[in-house]
PDBQT receptor file of N, H, CA, C and O in Angstrom, charges set to zero:
ATOM      1  N   MET A   1       0.755  -1.080  -0.014  1.00  0.00    +0.000 N 
ATOM      2  CA  MET A   1       0.341   0.065   0.222  1.00  0.00    +0.000 C 
ATOM      3  C   MET A   1       1.038   1.401  -0.090  1.00  0.00    +0.000 C 
ATOM      4  O   MET A   1       2.156   1.570   0.396  1.00  0.00    +0.000 OA
ATOM      5  N   LEU A   2       0.519   2.325  -0.817  1.00  0.00    +0.000 N 
ATOM      6  H   LEU A   2      -0.390   2.188  -1.212  1.00  0.00    +0.000 HD
ATOM      7  CA  LEU A   2       1.104   3.482  -0.992  1.00  0.00    +0.000 C 
ATOM      8  C   LEU A   2       0.987   4.272   0.359  1.00  0.00    +0.000 C 
ATOM      9  O   LEU A   2       2.016   4.583   0.959  1.00  0.00    +0.000 OA
ATOM     10  N   PHE A   3      -0.228   4.594   0.835  1.00  0.00    +0.000 N 
ATOM     11  H   PHE A   3      -1.064   4.341   0.347  1.00  0.00    +0.000 HD
ATOM     12  CA  PHE A   3      -0.493   5.503   2.007  1.00  0.00    +0.000 C 
ATOM     13  C   PHE A   3      -1.263   4.694   3.105  1.00  0.00    +0.000 C 
ATOM     14  O   PHE A   3      -2.213   3.955   2.849  1.00  0.00    +0.000 OA
ATOM     15  N   GLU A   4      -0.871   4.862   4.064  1.00  0.00    +0.000 N 
ATOM     16  H   GLU A   4      -0.099   5.462   4.272  1.00  0.00    +0.000 HD
ATOM     17  CA  GLU A   4      -2.170   4.485   5.296  1.00  0.00    +0.000 C 
ATOM     18  C   GLU A   4      -3.147   5.524   5.248  1.00  0.00    +0.000 C 
ATOM     19  O   GLU A   4      -2.972   6.622   4.719  1.00  0.00    +0.000 OA
ATOM     20  N   PHE A   5      -4.265   5.102   5.868  1.00  0.00    +0.000 N 
ATOM     21  H   PHE A   5      -4.407   4.211   6.298  1.00  0.00    +0.000 HD
ATOM     22  CA  PHE A   5      -5.297   6.069   5.964  1.00  0.00    +0.000 C 
ATOM     23  C   PHE A   5      -4.840   7.161   6.749  1.00  0.00    +0.000 C 
ATOM     24  O   PHE A   5      -5.201   8.276   6.372  1.00  0.00    +0.000 OA
ATOM     25  N   ASP A   6      -3.938   7.062   8.022  1.00  0.00    +0.000 N 
ATOM     26  H   ASP A   6      -3.644   6.157   8.328  1.00  0.00    +0.000 HD
ATOM     27  CA  ASP A   6      -3.927   8.303   8.593  1.00  0.00    +0.000 C 
ATOM     28  C   ASP A   6      -3.015   9.240   7.731  1.00  0.00    +0.000 C 
ATOM     29  O   ASP A   6      -3.048  10.468   7.795  1.00  0.00    +0.000 OA
ATOM     30  N   GLN A   7      -2.320   8.617   7.039  1.00  0.00    +0.000 N 
ATOM     31  H   GLN A   7      -2.293   7.618   6.986  1.00  0.00    +0.000 HD
ATOM     32  CA  GLN A   7      -1.384   9.701   6.286  1.00  0.00    +0.000 C 
ATOM     33  C   GLN A   7      -2.090  10.386   5.287  1.00  0.00    +0.000 C 
ATOM     34  O   GLN A   7      -1.680  11.505   4.976  1.00  0.00    +0.000 OA
ATOM     35  N   TYR A   8      -3.223   9.854   4.645  1.00  0.00    +0.000 N 
ATOM     36  H   TYR A   8      -3.556   8.945   4.897  1.00  0.00    +0.000 HD
ATOM     37  CA  TYR A   8      -4.254  10.360   3.693  1.00  0.00    +0.000 C 
ATOM     38  C   TYR A   8      -4.761  11.608   4.487  1.00  0.00    +0.000 C 
ATOM     39  O   TYR A   8      -4.720  12.729   3.980  1.00  0.00    +0.000 OA
ATOM     40  N   LEU A   9      -5.305  11.348   5.919  1.00  0.00    +0.000 N 
ATOM     41  H   LEU A   9      -5.338  10.437   6.330  1.00  0.00    +0.000 HD
ATOM     42  CA  LEU A   9      -6.178  12.352   6.376  1.00  0.00    +0.000 C 
ATOM     43  C   LEU A   9      -5.044  13.730   6.508  1.00  0.00    +0.000 C 
ATOM     44  O   LEU A   9      -5.180  14.937   6.310  1.00  0.00    +0.000 OA
ATOM     45  N   GLY A  10      -3.924  12.893   6.930  1.00  0.00    +0.000 N 
ATOM     46  H   GLY A  10      -3.813  11.912   7.090  1.00  0.00    +0.000 HD
ATOM     47  CA  GLY A  10      -2.940  14.374   7.400  1.00  0.00    +0.000 C 
ATOM     48  C   GLY A  10      -2.617  15.235   5.893  1.00  0.00    +0.000 C 
ATOM     49  O   GLY A  10      -2.745  16.456   5.799  1.00  0.00    +0.000 OA
ATOM     50  N   PHE A  11      -2.291  14.568   5.053  1.00  0.00    +0.000 N 
ATOM     51  H   PHE A  11      -2.187  13.577   5.130  1.00  0.00    +0.000 HD
ATOM     52  CA  PHE A  11      -2.402  15.069   3.546  1.00  0.00    +0.000 C 
ATOM     53  C   PHE A  11      -3.396  15.871   3.115  1.00  0.00    +0.000 C 
ATOM     54  O   PHE A  11      -3.199  16.935   2.529  1.00  0.00    +0.000 OA
ATOM     55  N   LEU A  12      -4.697  15.318   3.432  1.00  0.00    +0.000 N 
ATOM     56  H   LEU A  12      -4.857  14.453   3.909  1.00  0.00    +0.000 HD
ATOM     57  CA  LEU A  12      -6.000  16.271   3.231  1.00  0.00    +0.000 C 
ATOM     58  C   LEU A  12      -5.720  17.308   4.071  1.00  0.00    +0.000 C 
ATOM     59  O   LEU A  12      -5.715  18.412   3.525  1.00  0.00    +0.000 OA
ATOM     60  N   ALA A  13      -5.459  17.275   5.376  1.00  0.00    +0.000 N 
ATOM     61  H   ALA A  13      -5.463  16.378   5.820  1.00  0.00    +0.000 HD
ATOM     62  CA  ALA A  13      -5.675  18.353   6.298  1.00  0.00    +0.000 C 
ATOM     63  C   ALA A  13      -4.495  19.618   5.854  1.00  0.00    +0.000 C 
ATOM     64  O   ALA A  13      -4.686  20.826   5.717  1.00  0.00    +0.000 OA
ATOM     65  N   PHE A  14      -3.357  18.891   5.712  1.00  0.00    +0.000 N 
ATOM     66  H   PHE A  14      -3.201  17.909   5.823  1.00  0.00    +0.000 HD
ATOM     67  CA  PHE A  14      -2.178  19.952   4.861  1.00  0.00    +0.000 C 
ATOM     68  C   PHE A  14      -2.879  20.561   3.883  1.00  0.00    +0.000 C 
ATOM     69  O   PHE A  14      -3.002  21.773   4.058  1.00  0.00    +0.000 OA
ATOM     70  N   LEU A  15      -3.327  20.167   3.012  1.00  0.00    +0.000 N 
ATOM     71  H   LEU A  15      -3.227  19.182   2.869  1.00  0.00    +0.000 HD
ATOM     72  CA  LEU A  15      -3.810  20.734   1.535  1.00  0.00    +0.000 C 
ATOM     73  C   LEU A  15      -5.264  21.697   2.014  1.00  0.00    +0.000 C 
ATOM     74  O   LEU A  15      -5.681  22.603   1.292  1.00  0.00    +0.000 OA
ATOM     75  N   THR A  16      -5.753  21.420   2.997  1.00  0.00    +0.000 N 
ATOM     76  H   THR A  16      -5.414  20.684   3.584  1.00  0.00    +0.000 HD
ATOM     77  CA  THR A  16      -6.543  22.225   3.371  1.00  0.00    +0.000 C 
ATOM     78  C   THR A  16      -6.271  23.648   3.946  1.00  0.00    +0.000 C 
ATOM     79  O   THR A  16      -6.922  24.666   3.709  1.00  0.00    +0.000 OA
ATOM     80  N   ILE A  17      -5.122  23.509   4.793  1.00  0.00    +0.000 N 
ATOM     81  H   ILE A  17      -4.593  22.682   4.986  1.00  0.00    +0.000 HD
ATOM     82  CA  ILE A  17      -4.673  24.468   5.420  1.00  0.00    +0.000 C 
ATOM     83  C   ILE A  17      -4.055  25.433   4.494  1.00  0.00    +0.000 C 
ATOM     84  O   ILE A  17      -4.288  26.641   4.469  1.00  0.00    +0.000 OA
ATOM     85  N   LEU A  18      -3.242  24.780   3.735  1.00  0.00    +0.000 N 
ATOM     86  H   LEU A  18      -3.052  23.798   3.756  1.00  0.00    +0.000 HD
ATOM     87  CA  LEU A  18      -2.836  25.429   2.619  1.00  0.00    +0.000 C 
ATOM     88  C   LEU A  18      -3.237  26.353   2.002  1.00  0.00    +0.000 C 
ATOM     89  O   LEU A  18      -2.742  27.479   2.058  1.00  0.00    +0.000 OA
ATOM     90  N   THR A  19      -4.711  25.849   0.946  1.00  0.00    +0.000 N 
ATOM     91  H   THR A  19      -5.113  24.935   0.901  1.00  0.00    +0.000 HD
ATOM     92  CA  THR A  19      -5.718  26.688   0.572  1.00  0.00    +0.000 C 
ATOM     93  C   THR A  19      -6.026  27.413   1.022  1.00  0.00    +0.000 C 
ATOM     94  O   THR A  19      -5.861  28.496   0.460  1.00  0.00    +0.000 OA
ATOM     95  N   MET A  20      -6.775  27.400   2.508  1.00  0.00    +0.000 N 
ATOM     96  H   MET A  20      -6.908  26.520   2.965  1.00  0.00    +0.000 HD
ATOM     97  CA  MET A  20      -6.854  28.626   3.059  1.00  0.00    +0.000 C 
ATOM     98  C   MET A  20      -5.939  29.660   3.456  1.00  0.00    +0.000 C 
ATOM     99  O   MET A  20      -6.167  30.861   3.599  1.00  0.00    +0.000 OA
ATOM    100  N   GLY A  21      -4.726  28.932   3.636  1.00  0.00    +0.000 N 
ATOM    101  H   GLY A  21      -4.540  27.957   3.520  1.00  0.00    +0.000 HD
ATOM    102  CA  GLY A  21      -3.774  30.401   3.729  1.00  0.00    +0.000 C 
ATOM    103  C   GLY A  21      -3.457  31.011   2.564  1.00  0.00    +0.000 C 
ATOM    104  O   GLY A  21      -3.181  32.210   2.604  1.00  0.00    +0.000 OA
ATOM    105  N   PHE A  22      -3.433  30.219   1.159  1.00  0.00    +0.000 N 
ATOM    106  H   PHE A  22      -3.657  29.244   1.127  1.00  0.00    +0.000 HD
ATOM    107  CA  PHE A  22      -3.479  31.191  -0.146  1.00  0.00    +0.000 C 
ATOM    108  C   PHE A  22      -4.785  32.149  -0.164  1.00  0.00    +0.000 C 
ATOM    109  O   PHE A  22      -4.720  33.367  -0.332  1.00  0.00    +0.000 OA
ATOM    110  N   TRP A  23      -5.995  31.411   0.035  1.00  0.00    +0.000 N 
ATOM    111  H   TRP A  23      -6.049  30.422   0.171  1.00  0.00    +0.000 HD
ATOM    112  CA  TRP A  23      -7.228  32.255  -0.544  1.00  0.00    +0.000 C 
ATOM    113  C   TRP A  23      -7.001  33.601   0.440  1.00  0.00    +0.000 C 
ATOM    114  O   TRP A  23      -7.048  34.759   0.023  1.00  0.00    +0.000 OA
ATOM    115  N   LEU A  24      -6.726  33.179   1.931  1.00  0.00    +0.000 N 
ATOM    116  H   LEU A  24      -6.687  32.238   2.269  1.00  0.00    +0.000 HD
ATOM    117  CA  LEU A  24      -6.618  34.301   2.931  1.00  0.00    +0.000 C 
ATOM    118  C   LEU A  24      -5.281  35.732   2.464  1.00  0.00    +0.000 C 
ATOM    119  O   LEU A  24      -5.358  36.958   2.535  1.00  0.00    +0.000 OA
ATOM    120  N   MET A  25      -4.259  34.875   2.042  1.00  0.00    +0.000 N 
ATOM    121  H   MET A  25      -4.196  33.879   1.984  1.00  0.00    +0.000 HD
ATOM    122  CA  MET A  25      -3.360  35.833   1.575  1.00  0.00    +0.000 C 
ATOM    123  C   MET A  25      -3.961  36.759   0.407  1.00  0.00    +0.000 C 
ATOM    124  O   MET A  25      -3.750  37.966   0.288  1.00  0.00    +0.000 OA
ATOM    125  N   ILE A  26      -4.775  35.936  -0.456  1.00  0.00    +0.000 N 
ATOM    126  H   ILE A  26      -4.947  34.955  -0.359  1.00  0.00    +0.000 HD
ATOM    127  CA  ILE A  26      -5.170  36.992  -1.855  1.00  0.00    +0.000 C 
ATOM    128  C   ILE A  26      -6.029  37.728  -1.288  1.00  0.00    +0.000 C 
ATOM    129  O   ILE A  26      -6.012  38.856  -1.782  1.00  0.00    +0.000 OA
ATOM    130  N   PHE A  27      -6.799  37.604  -0.449  1.00  0.00    +0.000 N 
ATOM    131  H   PHE A  27      -6.813  36.688  -0.048  1.00  0.00    +0.000 HD
ATOM    132  CA  PHE A  27      -8.198  38.320   0.227  1.00  0.00    +0.000 C 
ATOM    133  C   PHE A  27      -7.467  39.632   0.911  1.00  0.00    +0.000 C 
ATOM    134  O   PHE A  27      -7.898  40.782   0.818  1.00  0.00    +0.000 OA
ATOM    135  N   LEU A  28      -5.952  39.120   1.806  1.00  0.00    +0.000 N 
ATOM    136  H   LEU A  28      -5.602  38.186   1.881  1.00  0.00    +0.000 HD
ATOM    137  CA  LEU A  28      -5.249  40.473   2.367  1.00  0.00    +0.000 C 
ATOM    138  C   LEU A  28      -4.878  41.254   1.336  1.00  0.00    +0.000 C 
ATOM    139  O   LEU A  28      -4.981  42.473   1.202  1.00  0.00    +0.000 OA
ATOM    140  N   MET A  29      -4.378  40.324   0.525  1.00  0.00    +0.000 N 
ATOM    141  H   MET A  29      -4.294  39.334   0.634  1.00  0.00    +0.000 HD
ATOM    142  CA  MET A  29      -3.561  41.905  -0.401  1.00  0.00    +0.000 C 
ATOM    143  C   MET A  29      -4.309  42.501  -1.531  1.00  0.00    +0.000 C 
ATOM    144  O   MET A  29      -3.814  43.231  -2.390  1.00  0.00    +0.000 OA
ATOM    145  N   SER A  30      -5.968  41.998  -1.431  1.00  0.00    +0.000 N 
ATOM    146  H   SER A  30      -6.370  41.405  -0.733  1.00  0.00    +0.000 HD
ATOM    147  CA  SER A  30      -6.585  42.767  -2.441  1.00  0.00    +0.000 C 
ATOM    148  C   SER A  30      -7.430  43.636  -1.525  1.00  0.00    +0.000 C 
ATOM    149  O   SER A  30      -7.842  44.652  -2.084  1.00  0.00    +0.000 OA
ATOM    150  N   PHE A  31      -7.843  43.465  -0.067  1.00  0.00    +0.000 N 
ATOM    151  H   PHE A  31      -7.509  42.640   0.387  1.00  0.00    +0.000 HD
ATOM    152  CA  PHE A  31      -8.698  43.972   0.573  1.00  0.00    +0.000 C 
ATOM    153  C   PHE A  31      -8.181  45.318   1.389  1.00  0.00    +0.000 C 
ATOM    154  O   PHE A  31      -8.731  46.415   1.284  1.00  0.00    +0.000 OA
ATOM    155  N   VAL A  32      -7.019  45.042   2.224  1.00  0.00    +0.000 N 
ATOM    156  H   VAL A  32      -6.572  44.152   2.309  1.00  0.00    +0.000 HD
ATOM    157  CA  VAL A  32      -6.135  45.830   2.954  1.00  0.00    +0.000 C 
ATOM    158  C   VAL A  32      -5.542  46.996   1.979  1.00  0.00    +0.000 C 
ATOM    159  O   VAL A  32      -6.010  48.036   2.445  1.00  0.00    +0.000 OA
ATOM    160  N   PRO A  33      -5.037  47.200   1.270  1.00  0.00    +0.000 N 
ATOM    161  CA  PRO A  33      -4.856  48.245  -0.058  1.00  0.00    +0.000 C 
ATOM    162  C   PRO A  33      -6.309  49.100  -0.115  1.00  0.00    +0.000 C 
ATOM    163  O   PRO A  33      -6.483  50.289   0.149  1.00  0.00    +0.000 OA
ATOM    164  N   TYR A  34      -6.958  48.437  -0.399  1.00  0.00    +0.000 N 
ATOM    165  H   TYR A  34      -6.817  47.470  -0.614  1.00  0.00    +0.000 HD
ATOM    166  CA  TYR A  34      -8.475  49.195  -0.924  1.00  0.00    +0.000 C 
ATOM    167  C   TYR A  34      -8.965  50.084   0.506  1.00  0.00    +0.000 C 
ATOM    168  O   TYR A  34      -9.341  51.248   0.367  1.00  0.00    +0.000 OA
ATOM    169  N   TRP A  35      -8.931  49.510   1.727  1.00  0.00    +0.000 N 
ATOM    170  H   TRP A  35      -8.625  48.564   1.840  1.00  0.00    +0.000 HD
ATOM    171  CA  TRP A  35      -9.271  49.813   2.612  1.00  0.00    +0.000 C 
ATOM    172  C   TRP A  35      -8.495  51.175   3.441  1.00  0.00    +0.000 C 
ATOM    173  O   TRP A  35      -8.985  51.971   4.242  1.00  0.00    +0.000 OA
ATOM    174  N   ILE A  36      -7.023  51.069   2.861  1.00  0.00    +0.000 N 
ATOM    175  H   ILE A  36      -6.625  50.422   2.210  1.00  0.00    +0.000 HD
ATOM    176  CA  ILE A  36      -6.018  52.042   3.621  1.00  0.00    +0.000 C 
ATOM    177  C   ILE A  36      -6.216  53.039   2.232  1.00  0.00    +0.000 C 
ATOM    178  O   ILE A  36      -5.835  54.208   2.302  1.00  0.00    +0.000 OA
ATOM    179  N   GLY A  37      -6.717  52.610   1.204  1.00  0.00    +0.000 N 
ATOM    180  H   GLY A  37      -7.026  51.661   1.147  1.00  0.00    +0.000 HD
ATOM    181  CA  GLY A  37      -6.619  53.825   0.312  1.00  0.00    +0.000 C 
ATOM    182  C   GLY A  37      -8.143  54.588   0.605  1.00  0.00    +0.000 C 
ATOM    183  O   GLY A  37      -8.442  55.780   0.525  1.00  0.00    +0.000 OA
ATOM    184  N   GLY A  38      -8.835  53.589   0.915  1.00  0.00    +0.000 N 
ATOM    185  H   GLY A  38      -8.592  52.621   0.980  1.00  0.00    +0.000 HD
ATOM    186  CA  GLY A  38     -10.293  54.638   1.152  1.00  0.00    +0.000 C 
ATOM    187  C   GLY A  38     -10.076  55.398   2.565  1.00  0.00    +0.000 C 
ATOM    188  O   GLY A  38     -10.828  56.368   2.650  1.00  0.00    +0.000 OA
ATOM    189  N   SER A  39      -9.489  55.268   3.365  1.00  0.00    +0.000 N 
ATOM    190  H   SER A  39      -8.877  54.479   3.296  1.00  0.00    +0.000 HD
ATOM    191  CA  SER A  39      -9.411  55.834   4.702  1.00  0.00    +0.000 C 
ATOM    192  C   SER A  39      -8.538  57.434   4.440  1.00  0.00    +0.000 C 
ATOM    193  O   SER A  39      -8.766  58.541   4.926  1.00  0.00    +0.000 OA
ATOM    194  N   VAL A  40      -7.492  56.976   3.477  1.00  0.00    +0.000 N 
ATOM    195  H   VAL A  40      -7.306  56.076   3.082  1.00  0.00    +0.000 HD
ATOM    196  CA  VAL A  40      -6.640  58.256   2.966  1.00  0.00    +0.000 C 
ATOM    197  C   VAL A  40      -7.342  59.068   2.617  1.00  0.00    +0.000 C 
ATOM    198  O   VAL A  40      -7.219  60.191   3.107  1.00  0.00    +0.000 OA
ATOM    199  N   VAL A  41      -8.373  58.800   1.608  1.00  0.00    +0.000 N 
ATOM    200  H   VAL A  41      -8.472  57.888   1.210  1.00  0.00    +0.000 HD
ATOM    201  CA  VAL A  41      -9.154  59.705   0.756  1.00  0.00    +0.000 C 
ATOM    202  C   VAL A  41     -10.086  60.440   1.560  1.00  0.00    +0.000 C 
ATOM    203  O   VAL A  41     -10.164  61.662   1.431  1.00  0.00    +0.000 OA
ATOM    204  N   GLU A  42     -11.069  59.580   2.685  1.00  0.00    +0.000 N 
ATOM    205  H   GLU A  42     -11.005  58.587   2.790  1.00  0.00    +0.000 HD
ATOM    206  CA  GLU A  42     -11.853  60.256   3.584  1.00  0.00    +0.000 C 
ATOM    207  C   GLU A  42     -11.146  61.408   4.446  1.00  0.00    +0.000 C 
ATOM    208  O   GLU A  42     -11.791  62.421   4.718  1.00  0.00    +0.000 OA
ATOM    209  N   LEU A  43      -9.632  61.233   4.939  1.00  0.00    +0.000 N 
ATOM    210  H   LEU A  43      -9.109  60.410   4.718  1.00  0.00    +0.000 HD
ATOM    211  CA  LEU A  43      -8.778  61.945   5.802  1.00  0.00    +0.000 C 
ATOM    212  C   LEU A  43      -8.720  63.079   4.630  1.00  0.00    +0.000 C 
ATOM    213  O   LEU A  43      -8.959  64.208   5.058  1.00  0.00    +0.000 OA
ATOM    214  N   ILE A  44      -8.552  63.028   3.770  1.00  0.00    +0.000 N 
ATOM    215  H   ILE A  44      -8.358  62.111   3.422  1.00  0.00    +0.000 HD
ATOM    216  CA  ILE A  44      -8.206  64.229   3.004  1.00  0.00    +0.000 C 
ATOM    217  C   ILE A  44      -9.415  64.892   2.500  1.00  0.00    +0.000 C 
ATOM    218  O   ILE A  44      -9.142  66.013   2.070  1.00  0.00    +0.000 OA
ATOM    219  N   LYS A  45     -10.713  64.573   2.400  1.00  0.00    +0.000 N 
ATOM    220  H   LYS A  45     -10.935  63.662   2.749  1.00  0.00    +0.000 HD
ATOM    221  CA  LYS A  45     -11.846  65.442   2.297  1.00  0.00    +0.000 C 
ATOM    222  C   LYS A  45     -11.613  66.035   3.305  1.00  0.00    +0.000 C 
ATOM    223  O   LYS A  45     -11.361  67.238   3.235  1.00  0.00    +0.000 OA
ATOM    224  N   GLU A  46     -11.630  65.210   4.832  1.00  0.00    +0.000 N 
ATOM    225  H   GLU A  46     -11.834  64.233   4.889  1.00  0.00    +0.000 HD
ATOM    226  CA  GLU A  46     -11.787  66.229   6.273  1.00  0.00    +0.000 C 
ATOM    227  C   GLU A  46     -11.082  67.080   6.171  1.00  0.00    +0.000 C 
ATOM    228  O   GLU A  46     -11.617  68.186   6.238  1.00  0.00    +0.000 OA
ATOM    229  N   LYS A  47      -9.896  67.057   6.009  1.00  0.00    +0.000 N 
ATOM    230  H   LYS A  47      -9.461  66.158   5.955  1.00  0.00    +0.000 HD
ATOM    231  CA  LYS A  47      -8.947  68.469   6.175  1.00  0.00    +0.000 C 
ATOM    232  C   LYS A  47      -9.305  69.355   4.936  1.00  0.00    +0.000 C 
ATOM    233  O   LYS A  47      -9.194  70.550   5.208  1.00  0.00    +0.000 OA
ATOM    234  N   ARG A  48      -9.715  69.099   3.619  1.00  0.00    +0.000 N 
ATOM    235  H   ARG A  48      -9.805  68.128   3.399  1.00  0.00    +0.000 HD
ATOM    236  CA  ARG A  48     -10.092  69.947   2.872  1.00  0.00    +0.000 C 
ATOM    237  C   ARG A  48     -11.276  70.560   3.202  1.00  0.00    +0.000 C 
ATOM    238  O   ARG A  48     -11.414  71.712   2.792  1.00  0.00    +0.000 OA
ATOM    239  N   GLU A  49     -12.501  69.883   4.089  1.00  0.00    +0.000 N 
ATOM    240  H   GLU A  49     -12.389  68.947   4.423  1.00  0.00    +0.000 HD
ATOM    241  CA  GLU A  49     -13.447  70.752   4.549  1.00  0.00    +0.000 C 
ATOM    242  C   GLU A  49     -12.993  71.250   5.742  1.00  0.00    +0.000 C 
ATOM    243  O   GLU A  49     -13.319  72.410   5.992  1.00  0.00    +0.000 OA
ATOM    244  N   ALA A  50     -12.254  70.601   6.621  1.00  0.00    +0.000 N 
ATOM    245  H   ALA A  50     -11.990  69.659   6.418  1.00  0.00    +0.000 HD
ATOM    246  CA  ALA A  50     -11.770  71.944   7.626  1.00  0.00    +0.000 C 
ATOM    247  C   ALA A  50     -11.334  73.263   7.279  1.00  0.00    +0.000 C 
ATOM    248  O   ALA A  50     -11.724  74.339   7.733  1.00  0.00    +0.000 OA
ATOM    249  N   ARG A  51     -10.141  72.934   6.078  1.00  0.00    +0.000 N 
ATOM    250  H   ARG A  51      -9.825  72.061   5.709  1.00  0.00    +0.000 HD
ATOM    251  CA  ARG A  51      -9.497  74.229   5.634  1.00  0.00    +0.000 C 
ATOM    252  C   ARG A  51     -10.486  75.455   4.882  1.00  0.00    +0.000 C 
ATOM    253  O   ARG A  51     -10.294  76.670   4.837  1.00  0.00    +0.000 OA
ATOM    254  N   LYS A  52     -11.553  74.670   4.348  1.00  0.00    +0.000 N 
ATOM    255  H   LYS A  52     -11.709  73.683   4.385  1.00  0.00    +0.000 HD
ATOM    256  CA  LYS A  52     -12.408  75.602   3.600  1.00  0.00    +0.000 C 
ATOM    257  C   LYS A  52     -13.626  76.221   4.712  1.00  0.00    +0.000 C 
ATOM    258  O   LYS A  52     -14.251  77.259   4.498  1.00  0.00    +0.000 OA
ATOM    259  N   LYS A  53     -13.766  75.539   5.656  1.00  0.00    +0.000 N 
ATOM    260  H   LYS A  53     -13.258  74.695   5.830  1.00  0.00    +0.000 HD
ATOM    261  CA  LYS A  53     -14.545  76.500   6.673  1.00  0.00    +0.000 C 
ATOM    262  C   LYS A  53     -13.874  77.097   7.475  1.00  0.00    +0.000 C 
ATOM    263  O   LYS A  53     -14.468  77.970   8.107  1.00  0.00    +0.000 OA
ATOM    264  N   ALA A  54     -12.668  76.918   7.717  1.00  0.00    +0.000 N 
ATOM    265  H   ALA A  54     -12.185  76.209   7.203  1.00  0.00    +0.000 HD
ATOM    266  CA  ALA A  54     -11.351  78.074   8.503  1.00  0.00    +0.000 C 
ATOM    267  C   ALA A  54     -11.600  79.361   7.573  1.00  0.00    +0.000 C 
ATOM    268  O   ALA A  54     -12.095  80.410   7.983  1.00  0.00    +0.000 OA
ATOM    269  N   LYS A  55     -11.207  79.132   6.346  1.00  0.00    +0.000 N 
ATOM    270  H   LYS A  55     -10.805  78.280   6.013  1.00  0.00    +0.000 HD
ATOM    271  CA  LYS A  55     -11.326  80.355   5.609  1.00  0.00    +0.000 C 
ATOM    272  C   LYS A  55     -12.402  81.122   5.246  1.00  0.00    +0.000 C 
ATOM    273  O   LYS A  55     -12.448  82.310   4.927  1.00  0.00    +0.000 OA
ATOM    274  N   GLU A  56     -13.450  80.114   5.352  1.00  0.00    +0.000 N 
ATOM    275  H   GLU A  56     -13.413  79.148   5.611  1.00  0.00    +0.000 HD
ATOM    276  CA  GLU A  56     -15.020  81.167   5.404  1.00  0.00    +0.000 C 
ATOM    277  C   GLU A  56     -15.202  81.752   6.722  1.00  0.00    +0.000 C 
ATOM    278  O   GLU A  56     -15.998  82.668   6.930  1.00  0.00    +0.000 OA
ATOM    279  N   GLU A  57     -14.414  81.186   7.675  1.00  0.00    +0.000 N 
ATOM    280  H   GLU A  57     -13.768  80.442   7.507  1.00  0.00    +0.000 HD
ATOM    281  CA  GLU A  57     -14.700  82.081   9.048  1.00  0.00    +0.000 C 
ATOM    282  C   GLU A  57     -13.908  83.230   9.284  1.00  0.00    +0.000 C 
ATOM    283  O   GLU A  57     -14.169  84.103  10.112  1.00  0.00    +0.000 OA
ATOM    284  N   LYS A  58     -12.778  83.193   8.408  1.00  0.00    +0.000 N 
ATOM    285  H   LYS A  58     -12.566  82.484   7.736  1.00  0.00    +0.000 HD
ATOM    286  CA  LYS A  58     -11.973  84.245   8.507  1.00  0.00    +0.000 C 
ATOM    287  C   LYS A  58     -11.999  85.396   7.706  1.00  0.00    +0.000 C 
ATOM    288  O   LYS A  58     -11.387  86.433   7.964  1.00  0.00    +0.000 OA
ATOM    289  N   ALA A  59     -12.948  85.136   6.413  1.00  0.00    +0.000 N 
ATOM    290  H   ALA A  59     -13.444  84.294   6.204  1.00  0.00    +0.000 HD
ATOM    291  CA  ALA A  59     -13.506  86.258   5.405  1.00  0.00    +0.000 C 
ATOM    292  C   ALA A  59     -14.881  86.803   6.018  1.00  0.00    +0.000 C 
ATOM    293  O   ALA A  59     -15.516  87.678   5.430  1.00  0.00    +0.000 OA
TER     294      ALA A  59
């Protein structure tokens, strides 16, 4: 026999964990930059509004 049943289960567990790790890495590589980019855009909008408000109060 090539593999025992326990070795087969271990191999399946290894493949499952490897696949989950791969897809988690793909998800994080696509989602995290999108999240950071959106946060930066919101921060810029808030600073622009604050500057516009301060300029209106001055005038």
